[in-house]
KEFIVEX-297634 format. One line per field, with one value per residue (C-alpha): x, y, z; chain; residue in one letter; residue number from 1. Coordinates in pm, 1 decimal, decimal comma. Layout:
! KEFIVEX-297634
px <- c(X_...) .
py <- c(Y_...) .
pz <- c(Z_...) .
ch <- c(A_...) .
aa <- c(a_...) .
i <- c(NUM_...) .
! end
This chain:
! KEFIVEX-297634
px <- c(6939,8_6655,2_6905,6_7080,9_6754,9_6657,3_6991,8_6961,9_6615,2_6740,0_7038,2_6812,6_6572,3_6852,2_6996,9_6654,1_6615,4_6964,9_6898,2_6568,4_6734,4_7017,7_6767,9_6567,9_6883,8_6981,8_6642,9_6672,2_7027,1_6915,9_6597,8_6545,4_6379,5_6097,9_6133,9_5840,6_5980,7_6357,1_6535,5_6894,6_6882,3_6874,4_6872,1_6935,9_6925,5_7147,5_7163,6_7483,8_7483,0_7284,6_7402,1_7302,0_7378,1_7361,5_7326,6_7521,2_7249,3_7470,9_7550,0_7275,3_7463,4_7723,8_7728,5_7817,0_7871,3_7805,6_7781,1_7807,8_7628,4_7728,8_7587,7_7840,2_7821,7_7827,3_8126,4_8264,2_8107,5_8337,7_8350,2_8185,5_8137,2_8333,2_8202,5_8245,1_8212,2_7995,8_7925,1_7573,5_7417,6_7637,2_7703,8_7947,6_7898,1_8008,0_7707,2_7755,3_7401,2_7130,1_6882,1_7034,6_7111,3_6743,6_6638,9_6873,8_6737,7_6380,8_6465,5_6573,1_6946,2_7076,6_7332,4_7503,0_7584,2_7942,9_8026,1_7848,6_7952,0_7784,1_7669,2_7542,1_7247,7_7139,3_6791,1_6718,5_6742,1_6880,9_7145,7_7243,0_7275,3_7497,1_7713,5_7752,8_7852,7_8099,4_7905,2_7878,0_8195,7_8179,5_8379,8_8376,3_8222,4_8151,6_8363,2_8675,5_8608,7_8845,9_9038,1_9214,8_8883,4_8745,6_9055,0_9038,4_8667,4_8740,6_8385,9_8259,4_8111,1_8097,3_7761,6_7760,8_7566,2_7765,1_7803,1_7916,6_8293,1_8364,2_8707,1_8619,8_8602,1_8969,2_9146,2_8840,6_8839,6_9194,7_9110,9_8995,7_8658,4_8352,7_8172,3_7794,9_7698,0_7354,5_7233,9_6868,1_6838,4_6899,6_6587,6_6323,9_6026,1_5952,0_5848,0_6160,2_6375,1_6168,2_6204,3_6577,3_6481,3_6467,4_6840,9_6923,3_6707,1_6919,1_7239,7_7132,2_6940,8_6604,2_6458,2_6111,2_6086,8_6196,2_5951,7_5659,9_5766,2_5777,1_5446,4_5271,7_5436,0_5342,0_4979,3_4935,3_5113,2_4904,4_4577,5_4677,9_4797,5_4467,6_4281,3_4469,8_4454,8_4237,1_4183,3_4097,5_4283,6_4658,9_4854,9_5207,7_5452,7_5802,3_6036,4_6282,3_6476,9_6819,1_7118,7_7442,8_7435,1_7196,6_6845,5_6825,2_6495,5_6353,3_6428,5_6149,9_6233,2_6344,6_6169,7_6047,8_5935,9_5731,1_5589,9_5456,7_5285,4_5150,4_5001,3_4806,6_5040,2_5264,0_5642,8_5746,7_6088,6_5964,8_6139,7_6476,0_6498,7_6721,4_6669,7_6835,9_6822,3_6892,9_7098,5_6958,5_7016,1_6737,1_6645,1_6598,1_6367,3_6162,7_6138,4_6012,5_5794,7_5689,0_5325,1_5371,2_5056,9_5216,9_5559,4_5712,5_6021,5_6257,8_6490,7_6686,1_6689,1_6607,2_6283,8_6008,0_6059,2_5805,1_5679,6_5858,8_6185,8_6143,6_6089,1_6409,3_6612,5_6646,8_6516,0_6332,6_6132,3_5859,1_5795,3_5639,7_5262,5_5260,5_5434,5_5198,9_4893,5_5030,9_5036,7_5379,5_5437,2_5747,3_5923,7_6178,3_6404,4_6567,8_6257,9_6090,3_6233,7_6185,9_6513,0_6506,2_6155,0_6044,4_6294,7_6149,0_5803,2_5712,9_5343,7_5363,2_5506,9_5255,0_4972,3_5113,4_5142,3_4791,6_4650,6_4815,5_4750,8_4397,7_4241,9_3900,4_4000,2_4020,0_3796,5_4101,1_4444,8_4728,9_5065,9_5342,8_5614,6_5487,8_5284,6_5148,4_5397,8_5273,9) .
py <- c(6308,7_6072,1_5789,2_5872,1_5865,5_5537,1_5378,6_5512,4_5357,9_5022,4_5025,6_5114,1_4833,8_4578,6_4693,7_4660,7_4309,9_4218,9_4360,8_4175,0_3853,7_3899,5_3959,4_3655,7_3444,2_3561,1_3456,1_3117,7_3083,8_3017,7_2923,7_2987,7_2690,2_2840,5_2766,1_2872,1_2849,9_2786,2_3114,5_2992,3_2806,5_2918,2_2684,0_2799,3_2565,2_2632,3_2428,8_2246,5_2266,2_2361,9_2628,5_2589,1_2871,1_2824,6_3150,6_3188,5_3162,7_3339,3_3630,4_3648,5_3901,7_3636,0_3306,4_2991,5_2775,0_2770,6_2434,6_2371,6_2045,5_1877,1_1551,8_1275,4_1123,2_1455,3_1633,5_1899,5_2233,2_2524,1_2851,5_2720,5_2982,1_2967,4_2723,6_2372,4_2127,4_1823,4_1556,0_1416,0_1183,1_1119,8_746,5_739,5_974,3_998,6_1120,9_1253,6_1273,9_1012,4_1274,6_1278,0_906,0_838,9_1092,0_951,7_605,4_730,2_887,6_544,1_621,8_411,5_248,4_588,9_593,2_470,9_584,5_702,5_899,6_865,5_514,3_442,9_672,8_487,2_337,7_207,5_-172,1_-191,8_70,3_-131,1_-447,6_-270,6_-126,3_-468,0_-628,1_-353,5_-248,1_90,8_208,5_334,4_658,2_734,1_1033,6_1355,2_1577,1_1367,9_1136,9_858,0_1029,8_711,3_536,2_837,5_860,3_487,5_512,2_804,8_950,5_1197,0_1421,5_1456,4_1568,6_1740,8_1999,8_2324,6_2534,9_2890,0_2954,3_2600,7_2685,8_2463,9_2142,2_2110,3_1816,7_1698,6_2026,8_1958,0_1630,4_1802,6_1626,7_1849,8_1921,2_1955,3_2194,8_2076,7_2401,4_2297,7_2294,3_2670,7_2750,9_2968,6_2741,0_2369,6_2378,7_2581,6_2302,6_2031,4_2204,4_2129,5_1778,6_1924,8_2002,9_1658,1_1502,3_1679,8_1550,6_1186,8_1187,7_1163,3_1503,2_1375,2_1165,9_1461,7_1702,1_1464,9_1403,7_1773,5_1844,3_1583,2_1714,5_2073,8_1985,2_1792,4_2057,2_2346,3_2159,9_2094,8_2451,4_2586,1_2366,1_2526,4_2883,2_3135,3_2932,5_3146,8_2926,0_2912,5_2705,4_2804,3_2529,5_2431,7_2177,7_1929,4_1998,2_2082,1_1896,3_1965,6_2320,5_2466,5_2423,5_2474,4_2646,9_2716,8_3065,1_3284,5_3213,4_2852,7_2557,4_2430,9_2776,5_2810,0_2460,7_2559,3_2863,6_2669,3_2416,0_2697,2_2751,1_3016,6_2989,9_3169,6_3234,3_3398,9_3723,1_3557,4_3622,6_3328,7_3053,1_2784,2_2692,2_2940,4_2807,6_2936,0_2857,2_2630,8_2899,9_3147,4_2902,9_2861,1_3234,2_3294,5_2983,6_2857,1_2884,3_2666,5_2458,2_2182,1_2023,5_1808,6_1614,8_1414,7_1162,1_847,8_561,2_194,8_240,9_495,7_802,7_857,6_1180,0_1092,0_1040,1_1368,5_1548,4_1394,4_1490,1_1852,5_2060,8_2305,7_2043,2_1987,8_2361,3_2403,5_2426,1_2156,0_1915,8_1992,7_1936,5_1623,4_1766,0_1634,0_1436,9_1224,8_1093,0_815,4_860,3_522,7_352,2_629,8_771,8_1132,2_1277,6_1066,0_1166,2_1503,0_1733,0_1640,0_1531,3_1810,1_1749,7_1433,4_1624,9_1905,9_1652,5_1517,2_1863,7_1968,8_1646,7_1715,3_2090,1_2087,8_1743,2_1895,4_1923,0_1547,6_1254,5_1041,3_1114,0_1093,8_982,6_945,9_1038,6_1182,9_1002,1_1136,8_1068,8_853,1) .
pz <- c(-6919,2_-7003,9_-7060,5_-6733,7_-6537,5_-6700,9_-6607,7_-6251,8_-6218,2_-6345,6_-6107,2_-5812,5_-5907,7_-5932,8_-5598,4_-5443,2_-5581,0_-5463,3_-5116,4_-5095,3_-5206,5_-4954,9_-4676,8_-4782,1_-4795,2_-4447,9_-4317,5_-4485,7_-4355,0_-4000,0_-3823,6_-3454,2_-3287,9_-3078,4_-2706,9_-2489,7_-2138,7_-2129,2_-2058,8_-2063,1_-2393,8_-2758,0_-3057,4_-3415,6_-3712,3_-4014,2_-4336,0_-4232,9_-3852,2_-3542,3_-3299,6_-2933,4_-2690,5_-2314,3_-2124,1_-1801,7_-1534,0_-1277,1_-1509,7_-1769,8_-1982,8_-2059,7_-2247,6_-2057,2_-2366,9_-2738,6_-2913,2_-3285,4_-3365,5_-3691,9_-3829,0_-3765,1_-4114,1_-4302,8_-4450,0_-4216,1_-4316,1_-4398,8_-4206,4_-3890,5_-3617,0_-3294,5_-3038,7_-2902,5_-3191,3_-3118,6_-3375,1_-3350,8_-3276,0_-2973,1_-2940,5_-2645,9_-2349,1_-1988,2_-1790,5_-1439,6_-1302,6_-1258,5_-1383,4_-1729,5_-1735,3_-1681,2_-1943,0_-2206,8_-2132,6_-2166,6_-2501,3_-2621,5_-2634,3_-2341,7_-2571,6_-2596,1_-2222,8_-2204,5_-1850,9_-1537,7_-1232,0_-892,0_-979,6_-627,0_-698,4_-1013,2_-973,9_-1324,0_-1334,0_-1688,4_-1607,3_-1297,8_-1507,2_-1759,1_-1481,3_-1317,4_-1647,1_-1735,3_-2043,9_-1876,9_-1701,9_-1343,6_-1360,6_-988,2_-815,0_-1002,2_-773,8_-842,3_-1140,6_-1244,4_-1525,0_-1637,4_-1697,7_-1884,2_-2104,2_-2180,8_-2262,3_-2498,0_-2486,8_-2744,9_-2473,7_-2095,7_-1958,4_-1621,0_-1423,8_-1400,0_-1090,6_-1028,4_-1035,4_-1155,1_-1302,1_-1597,5_-1397,4_-1307,5_-1476,2_-1671,8_-1860,5_-1977,7_-2155,1_-2473,2_-2459,7_-2522,8_-2196,5_-2220,1_-1941,4_-1831,6_-1675,7_-1695,2_-1315,3_-1307,6_-1510,7_-1346,5_-1408,4_-1412,8_-1778,4_-1858,2_-1722,4_-1887,5_-2225,8_-2222,8_-2334,1_-2684,5_-2668,8_-2533,0_-2802,9_-3065,0_-2907,4_-2924,1_-3251,9_-3073,9_-3161,1_-3252,7_-2936,1_-2723,8_-2887,4_-2829,2_-2470,8_-2393,5_-2569,2_-2351,8_-2033,9_-2117,2_-2190,7_-1865,6_-1660,7_-1792,9_-1730,3_-1369,9_-1319,8_-1452,1_-1204,9_-914,0_-1044,6_-861,8_-545,4_-244,2_3,4_-63,0_188,3_282,2_182,1_294,9_135,1_289,8_610,1_746,7_600,6_779,6_905,5_645,2_511,9_136,7_58,3_-291,1_-421,6_-555,5_-919,9_-879,6_-1041,3_-702,1_-597,1_-914,9_-867,7_-525,5_-676,6_-977,1_-734,5_-567,0_-274,2_-121,8_-113,3_207,3_54,3_-264,3_-167,1_-236,2_-608,6_-694,1_-948,4_-739,7_-372,4_-94,7_200,5_531,7_896,1_1031,0_1284,6_999,4_819,6_1136,7_1187,0_832,4_786,2_1128,5_1017,0_705,7_639,6_428,6_449,3_171,9_283,5_61,8_221,1_135,9_385,5_429,4_625,1_577,2_790,1_1067,8_1221,9_1542,3_1358,2_1171,1_1500,0_1635,6_1327,2_1440,4_1732,5_1505,8_1315,7_1572,3_1596,6_1251,6_1220,2_950,6_1188,4_1476,8_1254,9_1086,0_732,9_640,1_318,8_271,5_-38,0_10,7_-292,4_-229,2_-365,3_-565,7_-890,9_-784,2_-909,6_-1225,1_-1337,2_-1201,6_-1379,7_-1719,3_-1602,6_-1358,9_-1429,0_-1217,1_-923,1_-968,4_-949,7_-622,0_-473,2_-572,7_-429,3_-91,6_-85,4_-229,4_-174,2_-250,5_-618,2_-666,1_-576,8_-513,6_-377,5_-629,3_-496,9_-752,3_-503,4_-175,4_91,3_415,6_690,3_977,5) .
ch <- c(A_A_A_A_A_A_A_A_A_A_A_A_A_A_A_A_A_A_A_A_A_A_A_A_A_A_A_A_A_A_A_A_A_A_A_A_A_A_A_A_A_A_A_A_A_A_A_A_A_A_A_A_A_A_A_A_A_A_A_A_A_A_A_A_A_A_A_A_A_A_A_A_A_A_A_A_A_A_A_A_A_A_A_A_A_A_A_A_A_A_A_A_A_A_A_A_A_A_A_A_A_A_A_A_A_A_A_A_A_A_A_A_A_A_A_A_A_A_A_A_A_A_A_A_A_A_A_A_A_A_A_A_A_A_A_A_A_A_A_A_A_A_A_A_A_A_A_A_A_A_A_A_A_A_A_A_A_A_A_A_A_A_A_A_A_A_A_A_A_A_A_A_A_A_A_A_A_A_A_A_A_A_A_A_A_A_A_A_A_A_A_A_A_A_A_A_A_A_A_A_A_A_A_A_A_A_A_A_A_A_A_A_A_A_A_A_A_A_A_A_A_A_A_A_A_A_A_A_A_A_A_A_A_A_A_A_A_A_A_A_A_A_A_A_A_A_A_A_A_A_A_A_A_A_A_A_A_A_A_A_A_A_A_A_A_A_A_A_A_A_A_A_A_A_A_A_A_A_A_A_A_A_A_A_A_A_A_A_A_A_A_A_A_A_A_A_A_A_A_A_A_A_A_A_A_A_A_A_A_A_A_A_A_A_A_A_A_A_A_A_A_A_A_A_A_A_A_A_A_A_A_A_A_A_A_A_A_A_A_A_A_A_A_A_A_A_A_A_A_A_A_A_A_A_A_A_A_A_A_A_A_A_A_A_A_A_A_A_A_A_A_A_A_A) .
aa <- c(m_r_i_f_l_t_l_l_t_v_v_a_f_l_a_s_c_r_g_s_h_a_s_s_s_a_e_e_e_n_k_i_v_p_l_k_y_a_e_n_l_t_i_k_e_f_p_d_y_t_e_v_t_v_r_n_p_w_d_t_l_k_t_l_q_k_y_i_l_v_e_r_d_s_a_m_p_k_n_l_p_q_g_t_l_v_k_i_p_v_t_n_a_v_v_y_s_t_v_h_n_s_l_i_s_e_l_g_a_m_d_a_i_g_g_i_c_n_s_k_y_v_n_g_e_e_l_k_v_r_l_a_s_g_k_i_v_d_c_g_v_s_l_s_p_d_l_e_k_i_i_k_l_n_p_q_v_i_m_l_s_p_f_e_n_n_d_k_y_a_k_v_g_e_l_g_i_p_i_i_e_c_a_d_y_m_e_t_s_a_l_g_r_a_e_w_v_r_f_y_g_l_l_f_g_k_q_d_v_a_d_k_m_f_a_a_t_e_s_n_y_l_k_l_k_e_m_a_t_g_l_a_m_k_p_k_v_i_i_d_q_r_y_g_q_v_w_n_v_p_g_g_v_s_t_m_g_r_l_i_e_d_a_g_g_i_n_p_f_a_s_y_k_q_s_g_s_v_p_l_a_p_e_k_v_l_a_e_a_h_d_a_d_i_w_f_v_r_y_n_q_e_k_e_k_s_m_k_e_l_g_n_d_a_p_v_n_s_q_f_k_a_y_k_e_g_r_v_y_g_c_n_t_r_y_v_d_f_y_e_e_t_p_f_h_p_d_r_l_l_e_d_m_i_s_a_m_h_p_e_l_s_n_h_a_t_h_h_y_y_h_r_m_q) .
i <- c(1_2_3_4_5_6_7_8_9_10_11_12_13_14_15_16_17_18_19_20_21_22_23_24_25_26_27_28_29_30_31_32_33_34_35_36_37_38_39_40_41_42_43_44_45_46_47_48_49_50_51_52_53_54_55_56_57_58_59_60_61_62_63_64_65_66_67_68_69_70_71_72_73_74_75_76_77_78_79_80_81_82_83_84_85_86_87_88_89_90_91_92_93_94_95_96_97_98_99_100_101_102_103_104_105_106_107_108_109_110_111_112_113_114_115_116_117_118_119_120_121_122_123_124_125_126_127_128_129_130_131_132_133_134_135_136_137_138_139_140_141_142_143_144_145_146_147_148_149_150_151_152_153_154_155_156_157_158_159_160_161_162_163_164_165_166_167_168_169_170_171_172_173_174_175_176_177_178_179_180_181_182_183_184_185_186_187_188_189_190_191_192_193_194_195_196_197_198_199_200_201_202_203_204_205_206_207_208_209_210_211_212_213_214_215_216_217_218_219_220_221_222_223_224_225_226_227_228_229_230_231_232_233_234_235_236_237_238_239_240_241_242_243_244_245_246_247_248_249_250_251_252_253_254_255_256_257_258_259_260_261_262_263_264_265_266_267_268_269_270_271_272_273_274_275_276_277_278_279_280_281_282_283_284_285_286_287_288_289_290_291_292_293_294_295_296_297_298_299_300_301_302_303_304_305_306_307_308_309_310_311_312_313_314_315_316_317_318_319_320_321_322_323_324_325_326_327_328_329_330_331_332_333_334_335_336_337_338_339_340_341_342_343_344_345_346_347_348_349_350_351_352_353_354_355_356_357_358_359_360_361_362_363_364_365_366_367_368_369_370_371_372_373_374) .
! end
């Protein structure tokens, strides 16, 4: 009996050690990269690969995409999990949006941009030069890209912004090229969207650059937000105007909606609990926000838009309080890199908004993008 009990104790001890070792190994097997703000992105690092999961922003119980990132010059690991295999760093990409073209350039990976869609919206001078010389291929418009050019270019990835019920991007999805679904715009906060730079940094071998960029953006943003926190006077703010038959307003949990609140303002459409824009009839916007104190308008045209022109754009425009009191701020995106910079540098936009909404907080007006409309 004594021998039996001794053997039982030894076996239990060994099992305990083995269990502890297995648990320890499991912990060492993967490391979750801590993300503070991004809700639709998860990054796990394993010894031989990195797993990136993109949550479906339209159905948060589902996964939109799972990417398995493997170092390009390494041997292919065995027993990889299911997912879209992407070899990194990416050195040849087709990039649909000017937002991500600009970001990749800022990360120092412009040489990896092999093709561009929607080239008429490109503002960067170096990108324009490369397009003109043919070093970067013009792949047409994103809604109907030139498949022959894409096939000839043979990119390693195609980067595009997903949308609901996309049916896997029609013919492009049949090319067998990994599609990077850039769902950053569906995040619920400006810093959440900006944090996606850490994923893009991984893709292009610029992880350290991306981490430093985000750290600086976060620090600046939080300082500005703190400055506007607790203010007694909170102006009501509206964004843009009617395009076509609808006026796209910021949802209550959208990046722009959160920006308005972080700048010490009120989003009159906060009750719409959506992370993107909400299309409303112009009359509905007027009914819900006729008393808006501040109006930020983005537009793209040769000459600066005037108050008179804005009033003539649509019958409802001149009926807003902000219009009547001359508190309208315009941003001409033809000459200002608004769309290229603000998604991943929201601190710059926040500073603009605070300056317009709370001029008493600063001794000088800051205008990165918006200027008071004359």
